[in-house]
C-alpha positions as CSV (number, residue, x, y, z in Angstrom):
1,M,28.6,7.7,-36.7
2,F,26.7,6.1,-34.0
3,S,25.1,8.7,-31.3
4,D,22.8,7.1,-28.6
5,R,21.3,10.7,-26.7
6,G,19.1,10.3,-23.5
7,F,20.8,6.9,-22.4
8,S,22.9,6.3,-20.0
9,G,26.5,5.1,-20.2
10,A,26.2,2.6,-17.2
11,N,24.0,0.7,-20.0
12,T,25.2,-1.4,-22.5
13,H,21.9,-1.8,-24.2
14,R,21.8,1.5,-26.0
15,P,20.3,1.4,-29.9
16,D,22.8,2.8,-31.7
17,F,26.0,1.0,-29.4
18,M,23.8,-2.4,-30.3
19,K,24.2,-1.5,-33.9
20,M,27.9,-1.0,-34.0
21,I,28.6,-4.0,-32.2
22,D,26.8,-5.7,-34.9
23,K,28.5,-4.1,-37.5
24,C,32.1,-5.1,-36.0
25,R,31.3,-8.4,-35.7
26,Q,30.7,-8.7,-39.2
27,G,33.8,-6.9,-40.0
28,K,32.9,-3.8,-41.5
29,F,34.6,-1.8,-39.2
30,R,38.9,-1.7,-38.0
31,G,38.4,0.4,-35.6
32,V,35.8,2.4,-33.4
33,L,36.7,5.7,-32.2
34,T,34.6,7.2,-29.3
35,Y,35.1,11.0,-27.5
36,K,35.9,9.6,-24.0
37,L,35.8,5.6,-22.7
38,D,32.4,6.4,-20.5
39,R,30.8,7.0,-23.4
40,I,31.7,3.4,-24.3
41,S,30.3,2.2,-20.5
42,R,30.8,3.5,-17.2
43,S,30.5,-0.2,-15.8
44,L,34.1,-2.7,-15.8
45,L,32.9,-5.9,-16.1
46,D,30.6,-4.7,-19.4
47,F,34.2,-3.1,-20.8
48,V,36.3,-5.8,-20.3
49,L,33.5,-8.2,-21.9
50,L,33.0,-5.5,-24.9
51,L,37.2,-5.8,-25.2
52,E,37.2,-9.4,-25.9
53,E,34.1,-8.8,-28.4
54,L,36.2,-6.4,-30.2
55,D,39.3,-8.2,-30.3
56,K,38.0,-11.3,-31.4
57,S,36.5,-8.9,-34.2
58,G,40.0,-7.6,-34.8
59,V,38.4,-4.0,-34.1
60,E,40.6,-1.1,-32.1
61,L,39.4,0.2,-29.9
62,I,40.7,4.4,-29.7
63,S,39.9,7.4,-26.8
64,C,40.5,10.7,-28.3
65,T,40.6,13.0,-25.5
66,E,42.9,10.1,-23.2
67,S,44.5,8.9,-26.3
68,F,44.9,5.3,-25.5
69,S,44.7,2.6,-27.9
70,S,43.1,-1.4,-27.2
71,K,45.9,-2.4,-29.7
72,S,48.7,-2.5,-26.7
73,E,48.9,-3.7,-23.4
74,M,49.4,-0.4,-21.2
75,G,46.8,1.3,-23.2
76,V,44.2,-1.8,-22.2
77,M,45.5,-1.4,-18.9
78,I,44.7,2.3,-18.3
79,M,41.5,1.9,-20.4
80,K,40.2,-0.6,-17.7
81,L,41.2,2.1,-14.8
82,L,39.8,5.0,-15.9
83,I,36.5,3.1,-16.6
84,M,36.6,1.5,-12.8
85,F,36.9,5.1,-11.7
86,A,34.1,6.5,-14.2
87,E,31.9,4.0,-12.8
88,M,33.2,4.8,-8.7
89,E,31.5,8.3,-10.1
90,R,28.6,6.7,-11.6
91,K,27.7,5.2,-8.0
92,N,28.6,8.3,-5.9
93,I,26.1,10.4,-8.1
94,K,23.1,7.3,-8.0
95,S,24.1,7.9,-4.2
96,R,24.0,11.4,-3.8
97,V,20.9,11.5,-5.8
98,R,19.5,8.8,-3.1
99,D,20.8,10.6,-0.1
100,N,18.9,13.6,-1.7
101,Y,15.6,12.1,-2.5
102,Y,15.2,10.6,0.4
103,S,16.4,14.1,2.4
104,R,13.7,15.6,0.5
105,G,10.8,13.5,1.6
106,E,12.1,13.9,5.3
107,K,11.3,17.5,4.9
108,G,8.5,17.2,2.8
109,F,9.5,18.8,-0.3
110,Y,7.9,17.8,-3.6
111,L,9.3,14.6,-5.2
112,G,7.9,15.3,-8.6
113,G,5.5,13.6,-11.0
114,Y,1.6,14.7,-11.1
115,P,-0.2,15.7,-7.9
116,P,-2.4,13.0,-6.7
117,F,-6.4,12.8,-7.7
118,G,-7.7,15.5,-5.6
119,Y,-4.8,17.9,-5.0
120,K,-3.7,20.9,-7.0
121,K,0.0,21.6,-7.2
122,I,1.1,24.6,-6.3
123,P,4.7,26.9,-5.4
124,V,5.1,27.1,-1.9
125,T,9.0,28.1,-0.3
126,L,10.4,25.4,2.1
127,Y,13.9,26.3,4.2
128,G,13.8,28.9,2.1
129,K,13.9,27.0,-1.1
130,A,11.7,27.7,-3.6
131,T,9.4,24.2,-3.9
132,S,6.1,22.9,-4.7
133,G,2.9,21.6,-1.9
134,Y,-0.1,20.3,-2.6
135,M,-3.8,22.3,-2.3
136,I,-6.8,20.3,-2.6
137,S,-9.2,20.3,-5.0
138,E,-12.8,20.8,-4.5
139,E,-14.2,19.2,-7.2
140,E,-11.8,15.7,-7.6
141,S,-11.4,15.7,-3.5
142,L,-15.3,15.0,-3.3
143,Q,-14.6,12.0,-5.5
144,V,-11.5,10.9,-3.7
145,C,-14.0,11.0,0.0
146,R,-16.7,9.0,-2.2
147,M,-14.4,6.3,-4.0
148,F,-13.5,5.4,-0.4
149,S,-16.6,5.5,1.3
150,D,-18.1,3.7,-1.8
151,F,-15.8,1.0,-0.7
152,A,-15.0,0.8,2.3
153,Y,-18.5,0.7,3.2
154,G,-19.4,-2.2,0.6
155,K,-21.2,0.4,-1.9
156,A,-19.4,-1.0,-4.8
157,G,-16.1,-2.8,-5.5
158,V,-13.0,-1.3,-7.3
159,S,-14.6,-2.5,-10.6
160,G,-18.1,-0.5,-10.1
161,I,-15.8,2.4,-8.9
162,C,-14.0,2.5,-12.2
163,S,-16.9,2.3,-13.6
164,Q,-19.1,5.6,-12.5
165,L,-16.3,7.3,-13.0
166,N,-15.3,6.9,-16.1
167,L,-19.6,6.8,-17.1
168,S,-19.5,10.8,-15.2
169,G,-16.7,11.8,-17.6
170,S,-14.1,11.7,-14.7
171,R,-11.0,10.9,-15.7
172,T,-7.3,11.1,-13.9
173,V,-4.1,13.0,-13.4
174,N,-3.2,12.6,-16.9
175,G,-6.6,13.0,-18.4
176,C,-6.7,8.8,-19.8
177,F,-9.4,7.0,-18.0
178,W,-9.5,5.1,-14.6
179,S,-8.7,1.7,-14.7
180,P,-9.3,-1.0,-11.9
181,S,-5.7,-0.8,-11.1
182,T,-5.5,3.0,-11.2
183,V,-8.9,3.1,-8.8
184,S,-7.0,0.4,-6.3
185,R,-3.2,2.3,-6.3
186,L,-5.9,5.7,-5.3
187,L,-7.3,3.7,-2.5
188,K,-4.0,2.4,-1.1
189,N,-2.2,5.3,-1.4
190,P,-1.5,7.1,2.4
191,F,-1.3,10.6,1.0
192,Y,-5.0,10.6,1.8
193,A,-5.0,8.9,5.0
194,K,-5.4,11.6,7.6
195,A,-2.2,11.5,9.9
196,D,-3.4,10.2,13.5
197,W,-2.1,7.9,16.6
198,R,-3.7,4.8,14.4
199,M,-1.7,5.4,11.2
200,Y,1.0,5.7,13.2
201,R,0.6,2.9,15.1
202,F,-0.2,0.7,11.4
203,F,2.5,1.8,9.7
204,Q,5.1,0.7,12.8
205,E,3.5,-2.6,12.2
206,E,4.0,-2.4,8.6
207,G,7.8,-2.6,9.1
208,L,8.3,1.3,7.2
209,I,10.6,3.3,8.6
210,I,9.2,6.7,9.8
211,T,10.6,10.0,10.2
212,S,8.4,12.3,11.1
213,A,8.0,11.7,15.3
214,L,4.9,10.5,16.9
215,E,3.6,14.3,17.6
216,D,3.6,15.2,14.1
217,F,0.6,12.4,13.9
218,D,-2.2,15.0,14.4
219,G,-5.1,14.3,12.4
220,E,-5.1,16.4,10.3
221,H,-2.1,16.1,7.7
222,G,-1.7,13.7,4.9
223,C,1.2,10.8,4.4
224,I,3.6,10.4,2.1
225,C,5.2,7.5,1.3
226,Y,7.7,7.0,-1.0
227,G,11.1,4.8,-1.6
228,K,11.7,1.4,-3.1
229,S,9.4,0.8,-6.1
230,S,7.4,-2.3,-4.7
231,S,3.3,-3.0,-5.0
232,G,3.5,-3.2,-0.3
233,L,4.7,-0.5,2.1
234,T,7.4,-2.6,4.3
235,G,10.8,-0.8,3.6
236,K,9.3,2.1,2.5
237,H,9.8,5.6,4.2
238,L,6.9,7.4,5.4
239,T,6.3,11.0,6.0
240,V,3.9,13.5,7.1
241,G,3.2,15.6,4.5
242,R,2.2,19.4,4.8
243,H,-0.7,18.9,3.3
244,T,-4.6,18.1,4.3
245,G,-5.3,14.7,4.7
246,L,-8.8,14.3,3.2
247,I,-9.8,10.5,4.7
248,P,-10.1,9.5,8.0
249,S,-7.6,7.2,9.9
250,E,-10.9,4.6,10.4
251,I,-11.5,4.6,7.0
252,W,-8.5,4.4,5.2
253,L,-7.2,1.6,6.9
254,A,-10.8,-0.1,7.2
255,V,-10.1,0.3,3.8
256,W,-6.6,-1.3,3.7
257,E,-8.1,-4.2,5.2
258,K,-10.6,-5.3,2.8
259,F,-7.7,-4.9,0.5
260,Q,-5.9,-7.7,2.4
261,R,-8.9,-9.8,3.0
262,N,-9.9,-9.5,-0.8
263,R,-6.9,-10.8,-2.3
264,N,-8.5,-13.3,-4.6
265,Y,-11.4,-10.8,-5.2
266,S,-11.4,-12.0,-9.1
267,F,-11.7,-15.0,-8.1
268,E,-14.8,-14.4,-5.8
269,S,-17.0,-12.0,-7.9
270,K,-17.7,-15.4,-9.8
271,T,-19.0,-16.9,-6.7
272,R,-23.1,-17.3,-7.2
273,S,-23.4,-17.3,-3.4
274,Y,-22.1,-15.0,-0.6
275,L,-22.2,-17.8,2.0
276,S,-20.4,-19.8,-0.3
277,G,-17.1,-20.7,2.3
278,I,-18.6,-18.7,5.1
279,A,-21.8,-21.1,5.7
280,V,-20.7,-24.5,7.8
281,C,-22.4,-28.2,7.5
282,K,-24.0,-28.5,10.8
283,Q,-23.2,-32.8,10.5
284,C,-19.7,-32.1,9.8
285,G,-18.1,-28.7,9.9
286,G,-17.0,-28.4,6.3
287,K,-17.3,-25.3,5.1
288,L,-20.3,-25.3,1.8
289,S,-20.0,-24.6,-1.3
290,V,-22.6,-23.9,-3.8
291,T,-23.8,-26.4,-6.8
292,S,-26.8,-26.1,-9.3
293,A,-29.0,-27.9,-10.4
294,K,-31.6,-27.5,-13.4
295,G,-30.8,-23.7,-12.9
296,I,-31.7,-23.7,-9.0
297,T,-28.3,-23.4,-7.2
298,Y,-28.1,-25.7,-3.3
299,L,-25.7,-25.4,-0.8
300,Y,-23.3,-28.7,-0.2
301,C,-20.7,-29.8,1.5
302,R,-17.3,-29.6,0.8
303,K,-16.8,-33.0,2.5
304,K,-18.8,-35.0,1.0
305,K,-16.1,-36.8,-1.5
306,V,-13.2,-36.8,0.9
307,S,-15.2,-37.9,4.2
308,G,-18.9,-39.6,2.7
309,C,-20.3,-36.3,4.3
310,K,-24.5,-36.2,4.1
311,G,-25.5,-33.8,5.5
312,G,-26.2,-29.9,4.1
313,H,-26.8,-31.0,0.7
314,S,-30.3,-29.8,-0.5
315,L,-31.1,-26.6,1.1
316,R,-31.5,-24.3,-1.6
317,S,-28.8,-20.9,-1.8
318,D,-31.2,-18.5,-2.4
319,I,-33.7,-19.7,0.9
320,A,-30.4,-19.5,3.1
321,E,-29.5,-16.2,1.7
322,E,-33.0,-14.7,2.5
323,I,-33.1,-15.8,6.3
324,C,-29.6,-14.6,6.2
325,S,-29.8,-11.6,4.9
326,K,-32.6,-10.4,7.1
327,V,-30.7,-11.4,10.4
328,I,-27.5,-8.8,9.0
329,T,-29.4,-6.1,8.3
330,S,-31.6,-6.1,11.2
331,R,-27.9,-6.2,12.7
332,L,-26.5,-3.2,10.8
333,R,-29.5,-1.0,12.0
334,E,-29.0,-1.5,15.3
335,L,-25.1,-1.3,15.1
336,A,-26.0,2.3,13.0
337,K,-28.6,3.4,16.2
338,L,-25.2,2.9,18.5
339,R,-22.3,3.9,16.8
340,K,-20.9,7.3,17.5
341,K,-19.3,9.8,15.8
342,Q,-15.7,8.3,13.8
343,E,-14.1,11.3,14.5
344,T,-11.3,12.1,16.7
345,S,-11.1,15.1,18.8
346,P,-7.7,16.8,18.7
347,L,-7.7,16.2,22.9
348,E,-8.7,12.7,22.2
349,N,-5.6,12.6,19.0
350,Q,-3.5,13.9,21.6
351,L,-3.9,11.8,24.3
352,R,-4.2,8.7,22.9
353,S,-0.4,9.7,21.1
354,Q,0.4,9.6,24.3
355,L,-0.2,6.4,25.6
356,V,1.5,4.9,22.5
357,Q,4.5,6.8,23.8
358,V,3.7,5.3,27.5
359,S,3.7,2.0,26.4
360,A,6.5,1.8,24.0
361,K,8.9,3.5,27.4
362,I,7.4,0.1,29.6
363,N,8.4,-1.8,27.0
364,E,11.8,-0.8,26.2
365,L,11.9,-0.5,29.9
366,K,10.9,-4.5,29.8
367,E,13.3,-5.3,27.9
368,K,16.1,-3.0,29.7
369,I,15.2,-4.9,32.8
370,K,16.3,-8.5,32.1
371,D,20.3,-7.5,31.4
372,V,20.5,-5.4,34.5
373,S,21.7,-5.3,38.3
374,V,19.1,-6.6,40.9
375,V,19.6,-2.8,42.6
376,T,19.0,-1.1,39.1
377,A,16.4,-3.5,38.1
378,E,14.5,-2.0,41.7
379,V,14.8,1.8,39.7
380,F,13.2,0.1,36.6
381,D,10.2,-1.4,38.5
382,K,9.8,1.8,40.3
383,A,9.8,3.7,36.4
384,I,7.5,1.3,35.6
385,C,4.8,1.2,37.5
386,E,4.9,5.0,37.4
387,L,4.6,4.8,33.6
388,A,1.7,2.5,34.1
389,D,-0.3,4.5,36.3
390,K,0.1,7.4,34.1
391,K,-0.6,5.2,31.2
392,L,-3.6,4.3,33.6
393,T,-4.7,8.3,33.9
394,I,-4.3,8.8,30.4
395,A,-6.9,5.4,29.2
396,K,-9.5,7.5,31.8
397,K,-9.4,10.2,30.3
398,I,-9.6,9.3,26.9
399,K,-12.9,6.7,28.0
400,K,-14.1,10.2,29.5
401,I,-14.5,11.7,26.5
402,V,-15.4,8.9,24.2
403,D,-18.5,8.6,26.7
404,N,-19.5,11.6,26.7
405,S,-18.7,12.5,22.7
406,G,-22.3,13.5,22.5
407,E,-24.6,13.3,19.5
408,L,-25.6,9.4,18.0
409,C,-25.4,9.7,14.0
410,Y,-26.6,6.5,11.5
411,T,-23.7,6.0,9.4
412,E,-23.1,4.7,7.0
413,L,-24.1,1.4,8.1
414,S,-27.8,2.2,7.8
415,R,-27.4,3.2,4.0
416,T,-25.6,-0.1,4.3
417,A,-28.4,-2.3,5.5
418,D,-30.8,0.1,2.8
419,D,-29.0,-1.2,0.2
420,W,-28.1,-5.0,0.6
421,D,-29.3,-6.3,-2.7
422,K,-27.6,-3.9,-5.0
423,L,-24.5,-5.2,-3.6
424,S,-22.3,-7.7,-5.1
425,N,-21.6,-10.7,-3.5
426,P,-17.9,-10.4,-2.4
427,N,-18.9,-7.3,-0.7
428,K,-22.0,-9.2,1.2
429,R,-19.9,-12.1,2.0
430,L,-17.1,-9.1,3.5
431,I,-19.8,-7.7,5.8
432,A,-21.2,-11.0,6.4
433,S,-18.3,-12.1,7.9
434,E,-17.7,-9.4,9.8
435,I,-21.5,-9.5,11.4
436,L,-22.1,-13.9,11.3
437,E,-19.8,-15.5,14.3
438,T,-21.2,-19.2,12.8
439,C,-23.9,-19.7,10.4
440,V,-24.8,-24.0,10.5
441,I,-26.5,-25.4,7.8
442,S,-28.4,-28.3,7.7
443,D,-30.6,-30.1,5.1
444,E,-33.7,-28.5,6.6
445,E,-32.7,-25.3,8.7
446,V,-30.0,-22.4,9.6
447,E,-28.8,-21.7,12.9
448,I,-27.4,-18.1,13.4
449,R,-25.7,-16.6,16.0
450,L,-24.1,-13.4,15.7
451,K,-21.0,-11.4,16.6
């Protein structure tokens, strides 16, 4: 007897099934007896190939329940018809399961699996049905906030965060050690982000299927991203969840942008100067790289071999870095004094949501006006003007809130300036690219212009 428990009939690559086929090929059987044909296969193509294989081996296929045999042409025809129905039923079941999955996700139901790190699962009732929800775990949530803060402000990279977590005794939701890929997935997960107008606009631009209304992006609840498994976000579904978000949208988006700019992280981590690829040659404008001689590193022009450029070849990289670092840290401290609190007030979030809606309506009317009569176009023009006035009014209200937002604060920028020497080259490079507009280097001097 051959039995494959836990395997679907949709798949013919089953251990015992393959053993049976091998024995049939060896001529050890005269017939194969099955309880029902769909226990053999639920794919018509696989079933036809199986019949051909058994026929070559001189093996008869017999179904106990349907009372058919592959020895007669009528039996083969009826078998194929039954398999077609079984295949159709399998696809219907798969479709119903998929539709139910997306329906549950849209309503905010629990979709299974471990709760994300920083949350714990609790029983809740939604729409009269018992399901599970998420509640913040105080100790783990502090670790999550620290992870986002350290990565966003350049205090540690993915590997550094991973090492810190493992050394502190922290473990993942399934009790394993942290790995860089696990940390990376956590930092990219929209589940932690507070859903506001910024996140709504970001998800729109990324091509997600947003199933929640703009008004649901209240700046308090987190996001639930689900759908086809792929590394990117495009094509996935997005719903505002019922759990409280942990990370302000500004921080989450900064982390996401950093990942986008830092795709070649492993290569950049080996860079011996954070100015490599940022600084340019004064003579030809080409990017500068690093070379070493007798244990000393120098900046040299990449166009030396191509065009024979003779500029920017003898300045030591540590001298250039020291000059740039002083300018960058000074600028970071200035920005820290000028930077206001990033938390968005509920009123500001509501106004910005209205601004997004009004802008969308204006764009929609501008598209429609191309295909209407002159009389209708005048009506559309009037509507567009009214919406433009409304947009201006909302923008003024937002500006007033921002201007009166109150207390200035020394944010992570000042801490980044103080810890500059502790940062890795890739993190320094990311910050330098944001602060420096140009960094022109010759053999004797460094010219810097800030953004």
